[in-house]
N, C-alpha and C positions, 0 to 999 in steps of 0.2 A: 270572323263569325259574329253575327249579331248576338246580343245578350239574350239569355232566357227571358221570355216574355212572361209578365205576371199572369197568374191564373185568371182566365177569362171568366166573366160573370154572365153566363147565358140566362135569358129570361126564365127558362124552366128551372134554373138552379136556385133562384132567390125566392124565398117564401114571403118576405116582407113586401108591403105595398110599394108601388113604384109611381113616381111622378111622370115618367116618360118611358115608353117601351117601343123599340124598333124590332120587328121580327122579319128577317129576310128581305129587308128594304133595298130596292134598286131604283136608280134614277139616271136616265140618259138624256142628254141634250143634243140637238142637231143644229149645226151651223154650216151653211153652205153645203159643201160636199162631204163634210166630216161629222161624225157623231162622237160625243165625249161621254164616257160613263163616269158620272160624278160619285155615285155610290153603288156598291155591288154586294148584294146579299148580306146586308149589314144587320147584326144583332147587337143591341145595346139596351141597358136598363139603368135609369137614373133614380137613385134612392131619394125618398121623401126627406125633406129637412136637411139636405146636405148641399155643399158646394162641389160641383163636379166640373173639372177642367177638361176641355176638348182641345187636344193638342195634335198638331200635324203640320207638315210643310205646306208651302203654297200649292194650291191645286189638290189638296188631299180630300176635299169635299166638306169642309167644316161649315161654310156658309150655306151650302145646299142642305146639309143636315139641319141647321138652324131654321131655315125657311120651311122645310117640311114639318118640323116640330111646331112651328107657329101657324100651320095651316095655310100658308101662302102658296105652297106647292103641293101637288099630290104625287104619290109614288107611282112608278110604272109597275112595281110588284112589291108584295109584302104588306105587312100590317103596321100601323102606328097608332098607339093609344097615348093620349095626353090627359092626365088627371082622370083616367077612366073613360075618356071620350074617344070614339073612333074618328080619326082625322078624315078618313076617306068619306065616311057617311055624314059627318057633321063638322065640316071645316069652319063654318061661321061661328059655331059654338066654341070651338077651340080658340079662334082668334079673339073672342071676347073674354076668354078665361085666362090667357097667358099675357105676360108682359114681354115685349120683344124690342130690344134696342139694337138695330143693325149697325154696321160699321160706320155708315154715314147717316146719323140720326137726323130726322127731318125737322130741325129747328127752323123757325122763320126769322131770318136775321134782321128783317125790318120791323119786327115786333119786339117789345120789351120782354124782359124775363117774366114779368107778371102776365103779360098778354099770351106768351107761349104756354104758361101753366093753365090759364083760363081756356085756351083752345083745346088742350088735351083733356082737361076736365070735362069740357062739353062733349068731346068724342066718347068719353067714358060714361057719360050720363050722370056725372056726379052732382048731386043736389047742392044748393047754396049753403045749407046748414052743415054739410060734411066738408065743404071746401076750406073753411077758415082753419079748422084744426089740422087738416092735411097740409095746407100751405105752410102754416107756422112750423110744423114738425119738419117738413122737407127743407125749408129755407134755413132752419137752424142746423139740420144735419149736414147740408151741403156748404154752409157758410156763405150762401148767396143772399141772405136777408138784407144787407146794405145795398144790393145792386138790383132790386126788383124793377126799378125804372130804367135801367140801362138796356139799350138795344142788344139783342143776342149777338148781332154781328160785331159788336165792340167788346165782347168778352174774350178772354184768353182761351187757348185751346183746352186747358184743364177745366176752366169754368164752364165752357160749352158742354164738355162731357158730363160734368156734374148736373148741369141743367137738363141735359138729355135724359139722364138717369132719373132725375126728379119728375120729369114729365111722364116717364114710364111707370113711376111709382105713385102717381096721383091717386089711383085706386090700387092698393097693394095686391098683386096677383099671387096665386098659389105657386105658380111656376114662372121664374124670371129667366129669360134667354138673353144673354149678352154676347154679341159678336165682336170680339176684340175691343172692348170699351176703353182700354188704356193706351191704345196706339197714339203716338205723338204727344203723350202726356208726361210731364216732368215727374220725378220720383216723389215729391211731396204730394202732388195731386193724385198720383197712383195710390199712395198709401191711404189717402182720404177716401178714394173710391172703394178700396177694399174694406175699409172700416164701415162704410155705408152698407156694402153688400152683406157683411157678416152680422151687422146689426139687424138687418131684415130677417136673416135666417134665425137669429136668436129670439127676436121679439115677435116676429110674425109667423115663425115656423115655415118660412118660404123655402122652396127648392130652387136651386140656381144651377143653370148650365152655362158655362162661361168659356169662350174660346180666347186664346191669347197667343201673341207672338213672343212674350217674355217668359222664358222657361223658368226663371226664378219664381214666377207666380204659380207655376204648377205645384211647387212645394207648399203653397198655402192652401191648396185644395184638399178636401176630404178624400176625394177619389179622382183619378185621372183616366181618361179614355184616349188612347193613342191610335190615330187613324192615318192611313197612307194609301193613296190611289183608290180611295173609296172603300177601303176595307179596314176592319178593326184589327190592329196588331196586338192589342192587349188592354186590359182594364183592371185597375186596382189602386191601392194607395200609392203615393209617390215612393214610399219606402220599398214597396214590392218591386218597383222598377229599378231602383238604385242599388238595392242590396246585392243582386247578382253581379254588380260591377266591382265589388270589393276585391282588392288585389290587382285591379287593372287601371287604377288611377294614381298618378304621381305628380309631384311638383319637381321641376328641374331648374337648376341655375348653373350658369357657367360664367365666372367672373371675367373671362376674356372676351365676352361677346355682349352686344346689346341684346335686349329682349327680342327685338324684331329679327335680328340675325339668328339668334338661337332658335326662335320659333320656326324660321324658314328651314333650318338644318334638321330640326326634329321632325318636321312634316314630311321630309323625304326619307326617313328611316323606315325600312320594312318592319311591319309589326306594330307600327303606331297608327291608330285610326284617326286621332285628333290631337292637335297641338294648338293651344290658345293662350294668349297672354293673360295672366291672372295676378294682379298686383305686381310684385317684384319677381315673380316666378313665371315659368311657362308650364301650364297644366297639360299633361298628356293622358290619353286614353289608349290602352293597348288592346290588340286583338285577343290575346290570351292572358291569363294571370301571369304576373312577373314582368320584369323589364327585358326588352329586346337588347341586342348589342348596340351600345351607344359609342363604341370606340371611334366610329367615323364622324361623329358630331364635331369633335375638336381635334386639333393637331398640336404637336409640341407639348409644352408643359401645362397647357390649359386643362383645368380639372372640371369634371361634370359632377354636380352634387344632386342627389335625388332623395326624396322622402315620400312616403305614402301620403295620399290625399283622401279625405273622406269622400266617398262617392255621393253624387247628387243626381237628381232626375235628368238633368241635361246630359250627363255622361251616357246614360242609357238611350236617350233620344238620338244622340249623334251616332253612337255605335250601331243602333238598329237601322238607321236610315242612310248613313253616309256611304256605306258599301265601298265601291271602287272609285268613288268620285275624287278621292284624294289624289290618286295618280293622274287622272285626267286634268284636274285643276293645276297640278304642278306642271304638266305639259303646256297648258295655256299660259301660265305665268311666265314661261320663258319668252313669250312673245311681247311681254309688256314693257320691260325697261326701255326708256327713251334715251336719246342723246343727252349727256349731262349738260345742263344749261351753263352758259358762259358766266364767269365771275368767281370771286373768292368764295370758298365753301362757307366761311363764317359771316358772309355779308348779310346784313339785314335787308330782306327784300320787301318787307312790309313794315312801315313805321307809322304809328298812330299816336298822336299827341293831343290831349284835351279835346277829343272828338265830341261833337254835340249834334243832335238832330231835334229840332222843335217842330211841333205841329200846333200852330197858334201859341197858346200859353203852356202847352203840355210838352215836357221834355221826355221823348222816347229814349234818348241816349244822352248822357251827361258826363263830361270830364273823363272819358274813357281813353286810356293810354296803354299801349303795349307794342312790342316789336316781335317779328317772326324772322328766324334765320333761314338761309337757303337750305333746302333739303329737310326741313323740320316738319313734323306733324304737330300742328298747334290747334288745341281745342278751345272752343268758345261755348261754355256751358251756362245754364241758367234756367230758372223756372219759366213756365209759359208766360209771355208778356214781359220778359226781362229786358228785351231790346236786342236779342241776338240777331234775328233776321234783319232788323233795321240796320244794325251795324254791318252785317254782311252786304246788304244792298248798297250801302255807301262805299264799302271797300271795292265793290265790283263796278262802281261808277254808274249804278242804276238809280241812285237816289242822291240828290244834292246834299252837300254837307252844310249844316247851319253855321258851325264854328269849329275851329281846330285845324290841325295839319294832318294830312294823310298822303303818304308816298307809297306807291305800289309799283314794283318792278322799275324803280328809278324815276317814276313820273309823279308829279303833283296832281292828284285827282281833281283838284279845284281848277286846274288849268289845262290838263291834257288827259282827260278821262278816256277819250276815244283811243289814244295811243296805248294807254295802259290796258284797256280791254283786249287789245290784240295779243297781249301776253298772258291772258287769263283764260282758264276754263271754269265754267260755272254749272253746277248741278243743283237745280232748285229743290225746295222742300217737297213740292208736289210735282208729279209727272207733268212736264211742260212741253213735250214734243207734240208733233201734229198727229192726232189720233186717226185722221182720215188717210194719212199717207202710210205706205208700207215701211218696213224697217229700212229697206234699201233706199227708198225715196227720201226718208228722213236723213240718212247719212249723206246722200248726195246734196240735199239742201244745205246742211251744215258745212259741208266741204266748200260749197259755193259761197256761203255767207262769210266764211273765214278767208275767202280769197285764194283758195288753193288752185293751182294750175291743173290742167287736164291730167297730166301724167301723175302728179303727186296726189291728186284726188283719187285716181284709180287705185294707187298703191295704199293710201290710207284707208279707203273703204274695204279693200281686201284684208288689210290688217285688222280692222275693227270686227269684221265678220268672223275671222278666225280666232282672234284673241278673246273675244267675248262669246264665242260659240253661238253665233247668230245665223250661221249659214242656212240652217233648216227653217228659219223663220223669216228669211229675207223678203219673201213676197207677202207676208202676213201684215194686216193692218196693225199699227202699233197699239191701237186702242184695245185690241183683242189679246194682247200678250199677257201671260201670267205676270204677276207683280215683280217677281225676281228678274224676269227677262226685260220688263220695262226699265228696271233699274240699270241693267247691263247696257241697254240701248242709250239711256240718258248719259251714262258715264262715257260710253264710246263716242257719243256726239261731242261731249265736253273736251275730249282728248284729240279730236280730229286734227287740230293745228299744232299739236305737240306743245302745249303751253308750259311756261316756266312755273306757273302757280295754278293750283286747282282749288276752287272753292266748293265745298260740299255742305249744303244746308239740310240737316237731318236726312241724309241720303238713305238710311236703312229703316226708316219709320214704316212699320207694318210688314216688313220683310221677314221671312222665317229664318231661324238660326243657321241653317245650312247656307242660304244665300248670303247672310251677313258674314259668315266666315269667308266665303269666296270673295266677297267685296273687299274685306280687310286684307286678304292676301294680296289682292291687286294693288291696294293703296300702299301697303308696306313695300311692295316691289318698286312702285313708282318713287316713293320717298328714298329708298336705298339708291336709286339712280340719280337723285338730285332734284326731283320735283318737290316744290314746297306745297304743303297741303294745309288748308285752314278748314276745320270741320266743326259743325254743331251737331250735338246728339243728345237724346234723352236716355240712351242706354249707358248707364254708368260704367259697365264693364268695358265699353268701348273707349272710355276716357283713359284706360290703362295703356292704350296704343299711342297716346299723345306723348310727345317729348316734353311739352309744357302746355299749360292751359290757364285760362282765366274763368272765374265764375262770376256771373252778373246777377243783379237783382234790381228791379225798378230802374233800369237804364244805366246803372253804375257798376263798377268793378268791386266785388267784395274781397276777392283774393286772387293771387296769381302765383304760379310756380310749377314744379313738377308734380305728377300724381303722388309720388312718395312724400313730398313735402306737405301736400294737402292732407294726406291721411295721417301723417305724423302729428298734426295739430290736434287730432282727436283720439290719440292713443292714451289709454288709461288702464288701470288694473281691471276695471269692469269690461273694457273693450281693448284687449291687447293687440288685436289684428284688425283694425278698422278697414272697411271697404271704401271705395269712392262714393258709394251711395251714403254711407255713414257720414263722410266728410261733407258731401253736398247738403244733406238734410241738416247737419249741424250748423253749417254756415248760414243757411236760409233761416233756420229757427233763431240763431243769434241775431241776425239782422232784424227780424221781426220783433224780437224782444227789445233791441235797442231803439227801434222806431217807436214801440209802445212806450218806453221810458221817456223818450223825448216828448211825445204827445202828452 
């Protein structure tokens, strides 16, 4: 049963002034022979001077809602008022009154930071006298003051997002619409972006509507709107969603099992809606208050230890939306395990020693060393611009090594990169399949590219369509797939030739929490079968899935070890149970402090 939904906040129930009101709003899109209802009779109200989070899975209608609120789309039915302006009658006035930062903000990468600011100031009609004070404040607030001459295309992901926000705030709007502004941004930059947002609310009295794929960010919002399939499921404070989950959330440990094995067993227990690795425990959410029968989880003398966990917004989100998908996912996971790769289980299949990559005089990667064992999930973490993707591309043989030794799957990448690539699967940071080809055509192409024979190609394509639940989409253009299904297709393509090693470069960026859970269930199943996985991620909770990891900054390794070892470095009386995000931010801040001391 889904949790009780927080008391809805219908427009007629709220007497206070509103920054944004939707009354009975519907919007349908037609594509080819199909029509898709993005929003259906939606009622919402955004309070003035508050940060409201817009939360929902992929395809819920969040971006459509944002574009309607910005006056870029008109509804098929219903009424929308923005700052008291009727969107249907006066869309241009709405567009000039709100600030809107879409998922892919339109920075001009061949222009400098300053030139981008000037361009958006021109669009806003900002006079020269007003610009100086605005620019100075924005550059100080975003930390971009030293980089005004740098081309936008040469900024890190986090810096680009901060520049996009600065351009949106050149003339501070009364209503700010942010469509997933922190996607692909490291934890330090995410924290800085949130600081900027709340500063605008406090100092400018700004109202903010912000959609996000990070459910921990919902906890920071004054109010949350949960939507699914174009309809509102609830609206209220984060606590109004999480409080009904009390008595249904627990932490579980079993000393005789790895966290991955315990999570897999708990996921199959009737009455458990969700099981996710959280630190050194597995966090579970149950259908009803109390614990279900866990006697089947372990055998023999192995003990299961449980303790109540404080409910959070994410628990309510998953319980409300997951439904029967757990059973279906478990069925699909049975198709995933591959043949155990040959070789000793403790063999190091990736060896990196003193790795360097130079671009002219600039070191993107410097003196990086680590090793990865067979069947291990190894994490490569770092702030935007730390050198993670450059390291990845070298390990995959896609970028030449400037100096150092790299052995992958027994091959020296500086001498036999092509042979090594035949043992690897690679899933790029951005969707990199062929958008004009259908799902089936993409799978056929990759089967051919990996040199699979006709019979094996047919078998692997059939496997991919079934294991990743792509049969219903086989004839669809890959460009038109929902983001979660694009991710499935990309992963299926990377596994077509049954590689020994799988490289995943920020594979869950922008994907909703349900899709992320399904993704990691698949990765855990592959690792249990002996496939080695190297992954980069900005989701610090995903670092808990790694057996070991390294954290990088400015092309160098700051720390390496298990997640538990990383967190233990920052345990104190004030922080008795540090998270991976605490450890990550602590390491980055210590590095910046050391660098400042040296300077």
